[in-house]
Structures are given as C-alpha cells and as structure tokens.
C-alpha positions, 0 to 999 in steps of 0.5 A, spaced: 379 172 194 379 167 200 373 163 201 372 160 208 365 156 210 365 155 217 362 154 224 362 160 227 359 166 231 360 173 230 361 179 235 361 186 233 364 192 237 363 199 235 358 204 235 353 199 237 354 192 239 351 186 235 352 178 235 351 172 231 350 166 234 354 160 232 352 157 225 355 155 219 356 161 214 361 163 209 366 168 210 369 172 205 376 176 205 377 180 199 384 182 196 382 189 198 382 187 205 374 187 206 371 182 210 364 179 210 360 174 213 354 171 209 348 166 211 345 161 205 339 166 204 339 174 203 341 173 196 348 177 196 347 181 202 352 179 208 350 179 215 355 183 217 361 186 214 368 191 215 370 195 209 377 197 208 382 199 210 382 194 215 386 189 218 385 182 220 389 178 225 387 170 226 389 167 233 389 160 235 384 159 241 387 155 247 384 152 253 386 153 261 392 149 260 395 152 254 393 147 249 390 149 242 382 147 242 382 147 234 378 154 234 381 161 232 379 168 233 379 173 227 379 180 229 377 185 224 379 192 225 378 198 221 381 205 222 375 207 227 377 202 232 370 198 230 371 190 230 368 184 228 370 178 232 369 172 229 370 165 233 371 160 228 369 153 231 370 149 225 372 150 218 368 145 213 372 148 207 377 153 205 379 156 198 384 161 195 383 164 188 387 170 185 381 173 181 386 178 178 384 185 176 377 186 174 375 190 168 369 193 171 362 194 169 360 195 162 353 198 162 348 197 157 349 203 152 342 206 153 343 205 161 350 209 160 347 214 156 341 215 161 346 216 166 350 221 162 343 225 160 341 225 167 347 228 170 347 233 164 340 235 166 340 233 174 334 238 175 330 233 172 330 230 179 327 236 182 328 244 182 334 245 186 338 239 184 346 240 183 351 234 181 356 232 185 359 227 180 358 221 176 360 214 178 362 216 185 367 211 188 365 207 194 368 200 197 363 196 193 363 199 187 361 206 184 354 210 185 351 212 178 350 219 180 351 223 187 348 230 187 345 234 192 337 236 193 334 243 194 336 242 201 343 241 200 342 234 202 346 228 199 342 224 194 345 217 191 342 215 184 342 208 181 340 208 174 337 202 170 334 201 164 329 196 167 328 197 174 327 190 179 328 188 186 336 187 185 337 194 183 333 197 189 338 192 193 344 195 190 342 202 192 340 200 199 347 197 200 350 204 197 346 208 202 348 204 208 355 205 206 355 212 204 351 214 210 357 212 215 360 218 212 360 224 216 361 229 211 355 226 206 350 224 211 344 224 211 344 220 204 337 219 200 336 215 195 333 215 188 332 209 184 331 211 176 329 207 170 325 207 164 321 202 167 320 200 174 317 193 176 311 194 181 315 189 186 321 194 186 317 200 187 314 197 193 320 195 196 324 202 194 318 206 197 318 201 204 326 203 204 324 211 203 327 211 196 324 215 191 322 212 184 323 216 178 321 213 171 325 216 166 323 218 159 329 217 154 326 220 148 324 226 152 331 227 156 334 227 149 330 233 147 325 229 143 318 230 144 315 224 148 311 223 154 312 227 160 317 224 166 313 221 171 315 221 179 312 216 184 
C-alpha cells in the first residue's frame, strides 16, 4: 500500500465530469491497483476513487522551457477509458507498506449464522425473493447476500447483529459500486439486523435502503416474535 499526503487537485473524466479544487488530501494506492482520494472528514468514504482493473501513470510537469516545476500528473484510467487526473502540487509525506495477504473478515458467530439462515429462507425479505449467492465478491469486499426481488431486480443485503450507521455506510458503498454494473443495475439495498439503531434507520431510509429487523430465534424455527419490517 502506498500512502501519499499531498497538495493536489483532481479532475474526473468519464460518464460525467467532476473536479476537486486544490487542497491537502490523502492519496491511497493499494496493491490491487485501486486508487482513492480522501479528505480529513467523511470517515472512511473517499472523495473520489477508481477501482481495479486500472492503470496509474505518473508524469512530471514541466514549464514552457521544459524545466521541471516540481509538480506531477497522475493519470488513473480504467478499462472503460474513465480517468482520474490528479495534479500533485506538493508532497508532504509518502510511505509504502507491504501488508501481505489479508485473512479476511471473521464474522461474529451469530452474525454469520444469520446470513446462512436468511440465505436459506430468503423469502423472509418478501414474497418472490430468490437467492443469487452469499458473499458476492466486489472490489471492496463481499456483499453478505445478493438476491432478486419479485420484480427480478437485484438486491444487496448487509447483515449485522446490531445495525449502526457504519453498516449503512458500508452497504451504501456496495450499492454505489454494484450500480455501475450494467448486468446488475438497478441494485436496491436491504439493511438487516437483530437490532437497528434509530440513527441508522433514519440514514438508511434517507438513502432509499429498506431496513429489516431479524428475529434470530424465529429464523431458527423456534417460537418467537414475528419478523418486523420497517
């Protein structure tokens, strides 16, 4: 992983155009080829990013006399021809780390079992739902469950034991990525948990994500309270 803290501006060229004016930011280049640009807020969500496969070419910027200005241009391009053009004006810090192979997320036992049970009884989410697969892989991690609703539209499900704002943010990132796939979109979101915090429910509803409160005992076939949909 390469971490660069630099004064930079960013221009995105693709399906639309977007621009980030000059400011101090964190540039993160991962071993998988992904590049993301972060500000010192928004928690872990980047301002802009490019997922792999993509290429990164760095070119020194010169003046009219051909002299190096000390700045450089990073051009990050994916297979669709979309580009992030990052003008690096000044590097404050740069570090490289070899993180090695990650063992992956180890889920809480109940949370993992909830995922298994819900996959087996996917119609818990509604009549006509069908399972596509568990742990659907994406460039930023696996989606707990990918399924289709009664209208044949794709639905991404994020499962938590206790659902907070972080879980909603995680699902939002998955949805942003999955909705770029022409074969999957439109992709809807379901945030499912045994308990969902009020702030998380409000945020999810604001983003068009359905919340489902799961009854673990009922899913296991033991008499308990009914599943509650919000």
